[in-house]
N, C-alpha and C positions, 0 to 999 in steps of 0.2 A: 856936260851930261850927269860928273860926279858933283859938279855942284847943287844938280837939281834946278836949275835950269832952264833946260833942255832934255826930248824925252826922246830916246830912241827908240829902235826896231832891228832884228836879226832876221835876214831872207836870204835863208837857204833849202829851206822844203818847195818842192816843184810841185804842182799837180799831177804828173806822171808816179810821186810816188818818192816820202822821204825816207825808204830806206837805203836807197842808194844815191846818194849826192854827186858821186864821181860821172853817174849818167846823166848831171844837169845840162840844160838844152840854153838856157840863160847866158848869152851870147857879148864880150866886151872886144870891140875893133876898134883902134885907132884910125883918127882921121883927122890928119895934120896932129897938133900938139894935144889934141882932143881926145876922150873913151867916147865911144857911142854903147852904150847897153839897148839891149832888145830880150826880152822873152819875160814869163811869166813866175811867181811864187805862190804857194798856199797856205794856209794856217801860218801867219804869221801873225804874233799879240804887237797891240798898240798899232798896226801899220794906218790906223786912221787921225790916231791924234799925234804920232809920231813929229817930233821937226826934222830925224836923220835919218836915213836907213843904212844898217850896214847890206850892202848885198855882194852876196856871192855869184860872181861868173863867168865863164870859162872865154881866155883866149887861146896862149898855146898850152896853160895852166887851168889853173882855178885863180880869182886872186877876188880880194876885196876891194870893195868901195864903198865910202860917202857918198851917199847920194841925198839932197835932202827934199823931199816930200814936195816943195812948192816946183820943183826943177819939172819945163814942161816933159810931158809925157811918162811921167810916174804918177800914178792912179790906184786906190787902197779902195776898197771896197768888203766892208763888213760882210762877214759870213753869217748867217741866219740860219735860222729851226733847231737850234743845238741845242741835244738833251744834257750835256753836259756842258761844264764850264762857262756856263753861264752870266758869272758877273766877270768874265774874262772876253778883250776882243783879238776873236781873231779872222787873220782879210786875206783878202786875195791881193795880189799887187800885180800891176800891167806895169811893163818898162818898153815903153813905143819910142825909140829910138832916142833913150837920153842921155843927154852931149854933159861932158864933163871935163874940168880941164883935168891934165897930167897929175897933176896934187892930191884927185880926189880917189889914186888908187894906194891903198895901205902901202904902208914901203917892206912892210917885213912878215907881208901875211902872203907866202905864196905857196899853191898848193892845199890840201886837204886837213892838215896838223892843223893849221889856225883853229877854222871851226871848228875842231872836233875839239881841238884844246876846249873852249867853249863848252861843246854837248860835254865833255866829263866834269865839268864843273858843275853844269846843271843837273845833270845824272845825281852828282854826289849830293845835292841840293835836294834832292826828291828821295832819298833815300831816309833822310831827317827829314821831310818834310808830311811821308805816309805816315808815319810810327804816332804824329799827331792826330789824324783820322784814327786810327784803330787804338790811341787812348778813348779819343772824347766816345767812340761806340761803347769802347770798354764800360767808362765811365754813367753812360746813358746805362745800359742794360743791367747795371749793377742795383742802379736807384730803381729801375722800371721794375724788375725781379722782386725787389726789397716790396715793394709798395702792392703789386700783382696777384691778389688773394687766388687759388685754384686747388680745388680737394680739399677744402679745409685748414691749407696752410698758406704763406706765403710761395712763393715761385720760386723766391730763390734758397727757398730750403731743399728742395726738389735735389735728389741726388744727379740727373742728368743734366740739367738745368748747372748747378755749380762744375759739373762735368765740361760742361761749355765752356762757361767764364775761365775756367783754368784752363784750356788748352788757349781760349782767345790770350788769356793774359800769358802764356809762356810763346807765344808767338811775339805776340805785341815786344815782351822785354827781352826777344832775342834778335828781334830789326835793329831795337835800341844798343844794345852790347855791339851789335854788327856795326851800325852808323858811328857810332864812340869809336871801333878799332882803325874805321876809315878816317877819322878824323885826327885819331891818331899819328896813324901811316901819314896823311897828308904832314904834318905838322913837322914831320922827322925827314923830310925828304921831298922826291920824286916819287908822284905815285904810278903805280902799273896802273891803267886803263881796264883792264881787266878784274881789278878789286873790284876797281865800280860797278861794271856792269854784275858782278857776283853781287854789290849791294842793293841797286837799283831791283832788280831781277825778284830776289829776296824776301825784300820789304814790300814790296807792291804787291804779291802775291800775297805775302801776308796779311797786310792791312784789308783788301778784297776776302779775303778766308773771315776775318775778325768782323769787318764790315758784316757779311751774309750770315753768319753766326745770330750778331744783334738782330738783323730783322729776324732771323726764327726765335727769338727770345721775346721780340715787341710782339708777335702774333699780327694780327691782319692791322693791329695799331702800327705796325714798320712799314707800311708801303704808302702811310698818311704822309702830307706835310705839316704834320705837327710832331712832328717828329723828322732829323736830319738823316738818317739811316740812307734812307734810296738817296738822298741826293749826295751823299760820299760814296755811295755803289758808284753811279751814273759816272762821278767825278772819278773815282780809280778806275772807271773805264777808261776814260782818256789817257790815264797817267801810264794803261798797260801800253799804251801807242806811242804815248812823246815823248823825245827825249832815248828813242830806241825801243822796241816794240820786245814783248819778252822775246818773240823768235831771234832778234835779232842779237840781245844780252845772250839766249842759250848759246847763238853761233859761236861769238864771242870768244865764252867761257871754251866748249868745243874746241876753238882751234887754237885755243892757250894749251889743250891737255894733251891733244893727240898731236898736234903740230898740222893739221890738212885743216886746209879752209875751207869751207864748204857754202860758201856765200855764192 
């Protein structure tokens, strides 16, 4: 996988909901020296084209397993009908008596701390990635309003337009600075996952606000496929759900502030 010779996928989320991985129902049991896995996963990226799946299942605790996707009993089906993330493949996975050798279990991945470590890095990546969407929307809105004429002048010359653009840019700059600070904290040593939740929650919400303002500035053109704003908005709505919903990150931050878990 590191050499790019095979594709992997990460099987944690289940159909009943991704926000409570501790309640997973996919199970692993010993049968002699082998493991046998039964269960279902949902919204697993690239599963239909992956060569190997990292599947999280419960026995006495939670373990990670390396599962070849051509193993008997492993089925991946692409999810269709999506309005967001259409260039990516998300899948349902069914594991029906998938038999694995003993060494398929990841030896140092016991409990939920291992998949959560992966989620923390993914959330950090999102905190950066959505700033690119915000910047793209700002660039587009500036160019469009410079060329669009309204009431005898460029739309960009209007006070309300400049107010919107200024607020969009402040949100963008704030998000970039927050992501940069997270990068510095990660470079200095282990980072508190709560800080990552702050970045993911704030930057996604800021990007949504920027894209919504860009849609307004483009008027009717903003809802057409001639411009990417509605595609960005649809994708951002998906980002608000995956790698921890807005509500989950708010609860993570709230627990850190109060000492009380509200999950």
